C-alpha positions, 0 to 999 in steps of 0.5 A: 499500499501506498507509503504514509508520508503526507501530513495535513495543514488544516485552516481553523475557524471557530464556529462556536465557543467550543469548537473548532473546525477545519475541512478535510484534505482529498481521502485516498481511495475515497472522495475527494474530500477538499471539494466534498466539504468533508470536515474534522471538528475538535469539541469542548466535552466537560466531563470533568477529565483533565483532557476535555478537547477531542476531535471528531471527523465527518467524511462523506466517502464516494461510496455513498453516506455519511461517517462520522470518525472519533480520531481516538480510533485512529492509530497513533493519534492522542485525540484528547488535550488540555486545550484545543490547540493541543488537539488541533496540532495532533490532527495537523500531525495526523496522515490523511492515509489514517483517514483512509485506513480507518474507513477501509477498517469500517468496511468501506472498501476503497478504490484501488488501481491495478496495483492495489495502490488507493486512488482519489475517487471522483467526487460526489456532485449531488448535493442539496442546496437547502434555504434554511429558516430560523424558527424559534430553536429550530432550523427548517428547510423545505425537501428537495426532490427526491427520485423515485418519491413524490411529496408535497414540497410545502410539508415535507421539509427537514429540521435541526433542533435541540429538543432531545439534548444540548447538541443539534440532531436532524429530523426529515418529515416526509409527507404524501407518500403513497405505499407506506407501511405501517412499521415505517410511520411514526405519525399519521395525520387527521386527513390520512396523510401518512407523514415518515420521520428519518432522524439523523441517527438513521443516516449514521450521522451523530448529534453535533455541537453547532447548528451551523455543523448539522446544516453542512452534513445535511446539505452534503448528503445527497437526494440519492442518500434520503431515497435510499433510506425509504427503500430501507423502510420498505417504502418502494419508489415509483417510477411514472 
């Protein structure tokens, strides 16, 4: 496999008081993350320890979906520190192949050439450009078209909020679908229209420390990701 030689020189910004974030470079064998908004976040977790800062990477592999990597799972990286600067420096000292190896270790097969070397996959081009509106303590956006499915774009929406704790999560509320099995429905409106909820946890997305982090993650999903989860729920697409 390719020799590890490159370290990362990341540009960090401060999206909230207790978080620092940087875009990840291209990850060999996977998505061209430099153009795909994959990122790593250094967050403060006040758990009473002497090292309350830790790092989590959010990656959108070309193989589909979203992967969250706790950096402490990666060989050779001390993920915790007394300060954000400690952890940011540790991340900068990492090699991009640490992420490649971690993704492969999770069972996500890399793209390789005829010699078995990692290659950079073509990046995903289907993203969701959502128009977020702030409503009380939530952010809401209308859903885009989902391939193979029809629903009312006014009633169907994605929202992120802190209803279940101090961190942010997301719910896709999808109305007006046909052929919805009872097992897939979390709510039924009084007028008989079935509403299906897909949560960020269903899509493998961990809660985030800021609303902006969650919005970044959701916008970098593709409509096909939502279609796949609907199929996983037993809701078959309609292709007419």
